[in-house]
N, C-alpha and C positions, 0 to 999 in steps of 0.2 A: 829886082822883085820885095815887097814889102812881106816882112814878116811881123805876127802877134805872139806876142807872152803875155800870159794870165801871172799875175804877182801875188803873193801871198797873200794881200787884200782882197783879192777878185777883183781888181781892174784890169783892163783890157791895154798891154801897153803894146801899139804900132811902130815896128821901127823901118823908116823908108830909107830905101838905096841910096840917096844922099846919105844920110846916117850912117848908112853900114859902112862908106866909101871915104866921110870924115875920120872914123876908127879907125880904120885899117893904113888910112893915109898919115894921121896924127898919132897913132898907138898900134908902130906893128908887132911889136911881144903880145898883141891881143891876138892878132889872126887866128894862132891855134886855141882859143880860148873865146872866142866866138857862139860854137856848138853850144856850148856851158852857160851861157845870158841868160836861157831858160831856168836853168837851175838857180845861180843867181837870183831873180826875181821870183821865181816858187819857192823856193826856198833857203832864203838868206840867212847869213848869223846874226846880222845888225840891220837895221834899217831906222836914216836920221831923218831928219827933216835939216832940206837947208835953208840956213842963218842968212840967206841973201833971198831968196822967194823963197814963199813959203809953198806954193803949190809945187816945189820939186825935192823929190825923195832920191836920195843918194841909199843903196843896196849895198852891201856888202858881203864877200862871201871869201870865205881862205882858204886857199891851195898850197898846199907843201909844196906840193913840183914846180909850181909858180915861182922863176927866179930866185930859187931856192926859201922857198917860204913867204906867200905874197897874199893880199886880196885883191879878189875881182874887186870893181866896184861899177856899176852900171848907173846911172842916172837916167830918170825919166823925171819929165812935168806931166802931172794927175790933174785930168781936167773932162770936162766935156769930149774929147777926144786925146786920150792921154798915148802918151808919145816918149820912146826913148831918146833922149839927147843925147848921151856919149858913154864910153866907156874906156876903162883905163885900168892899170896896177898902181896900187899903192900899199906904202906897208902900214899906214897909220890909219887910224876912224877920226873923220872931225869930229871936234864938240857939237852941241847942238841937239835939239831936243830928240829922245831915241820914240820909236812910234813901234819896233820889234825889236828883241820879244817884248811883249806889252809889259812896259810895267806897272 
């Protein structure tokens, strides 16, 4: 079943069943945090634009209890029907244009 999140910019981000399965299969450590994705998108610590694709945004939110303190990273393509591409755990924020907090 698809889920829709609203991000900090007001975009509606669709997460379909296939992408949910991909996230859990490829990044099983994220499973307990999937319910936090709405918070990651709505209230991120950082949002960066992908250097490879200007329509892809990277949303970071730090969780001190996630593997001894890591970021949950949600990645979405913004467009006429914005969608969540994936989500995984990282300990660093990629370089690139900062979209949030507003520079």
